[in-house]
C-alpha positions in Angstrom: 8.5 -1.7 11.7 7.5 0.0 15.0 9.8 2.2 17.1 11.3 0.2 20.0 12.1 3.3 21.9 8.4 4.4 21.7 7.4 0.9 22.8 9.6 1.1 25.9 8.0 4.4 26.8 4.4 3.4 26.2 3.8 -0.4 25.7 0.1 0.1 26.2 0.0 1.9 22.8 0.9 -1.3 21.0 -1.4 -3.4 23.2 -4.3 -1.1 22.3 -3.4 -1.2 18.6 -3.3 -5.0 18.6 -6.7 -5.1 20.3 -8.1 -2.8 17.7 -6.8 -5.1 15.0 -8.1 -8.2 16.8 -4.6 -9.5 17.3 -2.6 -10.7 20.3 -1.7 -7.7 22.6 0.9 -9.9 24.5 3.3 -9.4 21.6 4.2 -6.1 23.3 5.5 -8.0 26.4 7.4 -10.5 24.2 9.1 -7.6 22.4 10.0 -5.9 25.6 11.4 -9.1 27.0 13.5 -9.7 23.9 14.6 -6.1 23.8 15.7 -6.1 27.4 17.6 -9.4 26.9 19.4 -8.1 23.8 20.4 -4.8 25.4 21.7 -6.7 28.5 23.7 -9.0 26.2 25.1 -6.1 24.3 26.1 -4.4 27.6 27.9 -7.6 28.7 29.6 -7.9 25.3 30.8 -4.2 25.4 32.0 -4.6 29.1 33.9 -7.7 28.3 35.4 -6.2 25.2 36.5 -3.1 27.1 38.1 -5.3 29.7 39.8 -7.4 26.9 41.3 -4.3 25.4 42.5 -3.1 28.8 44.2 -6.4 29.5 45.7 -6.4 26.0 47.3 -3.1 26.7 48.7 -4.3 30.0 50.5 -7.2 28.5 53.2 -5.2 26.8 53.9 -3.2 30.1 53.8 -6.3 32.4 56.8 -8.0 33.9 57.7 -11.5 32.6 56.1 -13.0 35.7 52.8 -11.1 35.2 52.7 -11.5 31.4 51.9 -15.2 31.5 48.9 -14.6 33.8 47.7 -11.7 31.7 47.9 -13.7 28.5 45.9 -16.5 30.1 43.3 -13.9 31.2 43.3 -12.4 27.7 42.6 -15.7 26.1 39.8 -16.4 28.5 38.3 -13.0 27.9 38.5 -13.5 24.1 36.4 -16.6 24.4 33.9 -14.8 26.7 33.7 -11.8 24.3 33.1 -14.2 21.4 30.3 -15.9 23.3 28.7 -12.6 24.4 28.8 -11.3 20.9 27.1 -14.5 19.6 24.5 -14.3 22.3 23.7 -10.6 21.5 23.5 -11.4 17.8 21.2 -14.4 18.4 18.9 -12.3 20.5 19.0 -9.5 18.0 18.0 -11.8 15.2 15.2 -13.2 17.3 14.0 -9.7 18.1 14.0 -8.7 14.5 12.1 -11.9 13.5 9.3 -11.0 15.9 9.4 -7.3 15.2 9.1 -7.6 11.4 5.8 -9.5 11.9 4.2 -6.7 14.1 1.8 -4.5 12.1 1.8 -0.7 12.3 0.2 1.0 15.2 -3.4 1.8 14.5 -4.1 5.6 14.6 -6.1 6.7 17.6 -9.7 7.2 16.6 -9.8 4.5 14.0 -12.8 2.1 14.5 -12.1 -1.2 16.2 -13.3 -4.5 14.7 -13.1 -6.4 11.5 -14.1 -6.1 7.8 -17.8 -5.2 8.6 -17.0 -2.7 11.3 -16.1 0.3 9.1 -17.7 3.6 9.9 -19.5 5.6 7.1 -18.1 9.1 7.4 -20.2 10.7 4.6 -22.5 9.7 1.7 -22.3 11.8 -1.4 -25.0 11.9 -4.1 -28.1 9.8 -4.4 -28.3 6.4 -6.1 -30.0 6.9 -9.4 -33.6 5.9 -9.9 -33.9 4.1 -13.2 -37.2 3.9 -15.1 -35.9 0.8 -16.9 -34.1 -2.4 -15.8 -30.4 -1.3 -15.6 -27.8 -3.6 -17.3 -24.7 -4.6 -15.4 -21.3 -3.4 -16.6 -20.4 -6.6 -18.4 -23.6 -6.6 -20.5 -23.1 -3.0 -21.3 -19.4 -3.5 -22.0 -20.2 -6.3 -24.5 -22.9 -4.2 -26.2 -20.4 -1.3 -26.5 -17.6 -3.6 -27.8 -15.6 -2.5 -24.7 -15.1 -5.7 -22.6 -14.3 -9.2 -23.8 -14.1 -11.7 -21.0 -14.4 -14.8 -23.1 -11.3 -14.2 -25.1 -9.5 -13.0 -22.0 -10.2 -16.4 -20.4 -9.2 -18.2 -23.7 -5.8 -16.4 -23.7 -4.9 -16.2 -20.0 -7.5 -18.0 -17.9 -10.3 -17.0 -15.5 -10.4 -13.4 -14.3 -8.5 -12.0 -17.3 -10.1 -9.8 -20.0 -9.6 -7.6 -23.0 -10.6 -4.0 -23.0 -11.4 -3.4 -26.6 -12.4 -0.4 -28.7 -14.0 2.3 -26.6 -13.2 0.2 -23.5 -9.5 0.7 -24.0 -10.1 4.3 -24.9 -12.2 4.8 -21.8 -9.5 3.4 -19.5 -6.8 5.5 -21.1 -9.0 8.6 -20.8 -9.8 7.9 -17.1 -6.1 7.3 -16.2 -4.9 10.3 -18.1 -7.5 12.5 -16.3 -6.2 11.2 -13.0 -2.6 11.8 -13.9 -3.4 15.4 -15.1 -5.3 16.2 -11.9 -2.3 15.0 -9.8 0.3 16.9 -11.9 -1.8 20.1 -11.5 -1.5 19.6 -7.8 2.3 19.3 -8.0 2.8 15.6 -8.1 5.7 14.2 -10.1 4.5 11.7 -12.7 6.2 8.2 -12.6 5.9 5.0 -14.6 7.6 2.6 -12.1 8.8 -1.0 -12.6 6.2 -3.7 -11.9 8.8 -6.3 -10.9 10.5 -5.7 -7.5 13.1 -7.4 -5.3 12.1 -9.3 -2.2 13.5 -6.5 0.1 11.3 -3.9 -1.5 8.2 -6.1 -1.2 9.1 -7.0 2.4 9.9 -3.4 3.2 6.4 -2.2 2.3 4.8 -4.8 4.4 3.2 -7.0 1.7 5.0 -10.3 2.5 3.2 -10.9 5.7 -0.2 -12.7 6.1 -1.3 -11.7 2.6 1.7 -12.9 0.7 -0.5 -15.5 -1.0 -2.0 -12.6 -2.9 1.3 -11.8 -4.7 2.7 -13.3 -7.9 6.3 -14.5 -7.3 8.8 -15.4 -10.0 11.1 -17.9 -8.1 13.6 -18.3 -10.9 14.4 -14.5 -10.8 13.3 -14.0 -7.1 11.2 -11.0 -8.2 7.6 -10.1 -7.3 4.9 -8.6 -9.5 3.4 -5.6 -7.7 -0.2 -5.4 -6.7 0.1 -1.6 -6.6 2.8 1.0 -7.7 2.9 1.9 -4.0 5.6 -0.9 -3.7 8.0 0.5 -6.2 7.4 4.1 -5.2 8.1 3.2 -1.5 11.4 1.7 -2.6 12.3 4.6 -4.8 14.1 6.4 -2.0 15.2 3.3 0.1 18.4 3.9 1.9 18.4 7.7 1.2 18.3 10.8 3.4 16.0 13.3 1.8 16.4 17.1 2.1 13.9 18.2 4.7 13.0 21.3 2.8 12.0 19.2 -0.2 9.2 17.4 1.8 6.6 16.5 1.0 7.8 14.5 -2.0 4.6 13.7 -4.0 4.7 11.1 -6.8 1.9 9.9 -9.1 2.5 6.4 -10.5 0.8 4.7 -13.4 1.3 1.0 -13.6 -0.2 -2.4 -14.3 -1.0 -4.3 -11.1 -1.2 -8.0 -10.5 -3.1 -9.9 -7.7 -3.7 -13.6 -7.4 -7.0 -13.0 -5.5 -6.3 -16.1 -3.5 -9.3 -17.2 -1.4 -11.8 -15.0 -3.3 -13.3 -17.7 -5.5 -17.0 -17.2 -6.0 -16.8 -13.5 -5.1 -17.4 -10.8 -7.8 -16.4 -13.3 -10.5 -18.6 -11.6 -13.1 -16.9 -8.9 -15.1 -14.0 -6.8 -14.2 -14.6 -6.1 -10.5 -12.1 -8.6 -9.1 -9.5 -9.6 -11.6 -5.8 -10.7 -11.7 -4.5 -7.7 -13.8 -5.6 -4.1 -13.9 -4.2 -0.6 -14.4 -4.0 2.0 -11.6 -2.9 5.5 -11.0 -1.6 5.8 -7.5 -0.5 8.8 -5.4 2.5 8.2 -3.1 3.9 10.7 -0.6 7.0 11.0 1.6 6.5 13.7 4.3 7.3 14.8 7.9 5.7 12.4 10.4 4.0 15.3 12.2 2.3 16.3 8.9 1.2 12.9 7.9 -2.4 13.1 9.3 -3.1 16.4 7.4 -1.5 14.9 4.2 -3.8 11.9 4.6 -6.8 14.2 4.6 -5.5 15.9 1.4 -5.1 12.6 -0.4 -8.7 11.7 0.5 -9.9 15.1 -0.8 -8.1 14.6 -4.1 -9.7 11.1 -4.5 -13.1 12.6 -3.8 -12.5 15.4 -6.4 -12.1 12.7 -9.1 -15.3 10.9 -8.1 -17.2 14.2 -8.0 -16.0 15.1 -11.5 -17.3 11.8 -12.8 -20.7 12.3 -11.2 -20.6 9.0 -9.2 -22.7 8.5 -6.0 -20.3 7.3 -3.3 -19.6 7.0 0.4 -16.5 7.6 2.4 -15.7 4.9 5.0 -13.2 4.8 7.9 -11.8 1.2 7.8 -11.7 -0.7 11.1 -8.4 -1.8 12.7 -8.9 -5.5 11.9 -9.3 -4.8 8.2 -6.2 -2.6 7.9 -3.2 -3.8 6.0 0.1 -4.5 7.8 1.5 -1.1 7.0 -1.5 1.2 7.5 -2.2 3.1 10.6 -5.4 4.5 9.2 -7.3 3.9 6.0 -10.2 5.7 4.2 -12.0 4.1 1.3 -14.4 5.7 -1.2 -17.0 3.3 -2.4 -19.1 4.0 -5.5 -22.7 2.9 -5.9 -23.1 -0.1 -8.3 -26.8 0.0 -9.4 -27.2 -3.7 -10.5 -25.7 -4.9 -7.2 -27.5 -2.4 -5.1 -24.5 -1.8 -3.0 -21.3 0.2 -2.7 -18.0 -1.1 -4.1 -14.5 0.2 -3.2 -13.0 2.5 -5.9 -10.3 4.3 -3.9 -8.3 3.6 -0.8 -5.9 6.0 1.0 -3.6 4.9 3.8 -1.4 6.7 6.3 1.5 4.3 6.9 3.3 6.8 9.3 7.0 5.8 9.7 6.4 2.1 9.3 7.5 1.5 5.7 10.3 4.2 6.0 11.9 2.3 9.0 11.9 -0.9 7.0 13.3 0.7 3.9 15.5 3.2 5.7 14.1 6.4 4.2 15.0 9.4 6.3 15.3 13.2 6.2 17.3 15.6 8.3 15.4 17.6 10.9 16.2 21.2 11.9 19.1 20.0 14.1 20.6 18.1 11.2 19.7 14.7 12.7 18.3 12.0 10.4 14.7 11.0 11.2 12.5 8.5 9.5 10.0 10.0 7.0 6.2 9.1 6.9 4.7 7.5 3.8 1.2 7.7 2.5 -0.6 6.3 -0.6 -3.9 6.8 -2.3 -5.8 5.5 -5.4 -6.8 8.1 -8.0 -8.2 5.8 -10.7 -8.2 2.1 -11.6 -9.8 -0.2 -14.2 -12.6 -1.0 -11.8 -13.9 2.6 -12.1 -15.2 1.6 -15.5 -17.8 -0.6 -13.7 -19.3 2.4 -11.9 -19.1 4.8 -14.9 -20.9 2.4 -17.2 -23.6 1.4 -14.8 -24.4 4.8 -13.3 -24.4 6.6 -16.6 -26.2 4.1 -18.8 -29.3 4.7 -20.9 -32.2 2.4 -21.7 -30.8 1.6 -25.2 -27.5 0.4 -23.8 -25.6 3.7 -24.6 -23.6 5.4 -21.9 -23.3 9.1 -21.3 -19.7 10.2 -20.8 -19.2 12.4 -17.8 -18.5 16.0 -18.9 -15.1 16.1 -17.2 -14.0 13.0 -19.1 -15.0 14.1 -22.5 -11.9 16.1 -23.4 -9.8 13.0 -22.7 -12.1 10.5 -24.5 -13.3 12.7 -27.4 -16.9 11.4 -27.1 -20.0 12.5 -25.4 -21.8 9.2 -25.6 -20.7 5.6 -26.0 -23.0 3.8 -28.4 -23.7 0.1 -28.7 -21.8 -1.4 -31.6 -25.0 -2.2 -33.7 -26.5 1.2 -33.1 -23.2 2.9 -34.1 -23.1 0.7 -37.3 -26.7 1.7 -38.1 -25.8 5.4 -37.6 -22.8 5.1 -39.9 -25.0 3.4 -42.6 -27.5 6.3 -42.4 -24.7 8.9 -42.8 -23.4 7.1 -45.9 -26.9 7.1 -47.5 
């Protein structure tokens, strides 16, 4: 939710943000109009109520002749006060209805445009030159006994899967590595709920135009999260945090659920775009004036993970029209996927400024002791999808996969062997 006071002082800021998102800039004028009407109605209500109280006090002191006239006036004022209060309430509700649909202000400097208008900030590492025809992650996963899409579909339907054997071990190793990196940087580890109330989902900005992506349980009126950002954003809802404790940094491990509505025919092979996956997510509450610097730190931590895994990747600055409702700025890290000859998103970090904190009423006390809204930020540190890039970039001609050195202590293996090759090795040892 944007700051109305800031809107009054600089409406052009919202207009520019809306243009950057490719949305209607006239919403600024609609908000200003509703805000002015509501404040005018509140002033009228307060004036009438003050007059009503004054007349009420006068009744007891008035002479019998004056009392009847004052009582009549008091009755008339009571009706006017009730009417003015109702009008102010109606305008307030209308203002809130419009306000809650307005996305966060895009940070100055972010690219304008839509999904294809991102800016590549840096490319790290060179895509590997293979002297054999590389296999895709699903073929490798099946050879390794790591991924079973067929039985996933049998049990749960399309876009579900089993991670089996070394596949399950690989994911646990990857996520543990991410958790440990964050803990070493001072993050508090969290395993949050994956079902949240409507006010929590609404507060984080996920029930807007992309609400069709979210699984809803109508009987319980609960939502399955698509990221632990949702639960972690709601963790301090309605609280005032100690200013000297900021930044509050949390690292959450959770299963995530996405309907992937409207994405049929896209990335349907393998585990790139699925309905359920696991993710380790960084989440931070901080001072608004320190949010930009914290955003850069989150990006640096994401890049450190990618560097340790030896993955070629690029860092992109996402355009305004492709930002989520809550994000003011977003950077993605996209890893090279050899068989697709393109980069695919592995991490995303967003600066949500005070947008979510306003909706969830998360504040801290400033130096003067006054409560102010905090800023919130989030960033991916590892997900199931990373397995795609690890398998494809580190594969060998025989279908085995070299485990990145930094991951070996967590996995206990240097190489992942195809099932048949592993069986043959074991037979040889027994002989």
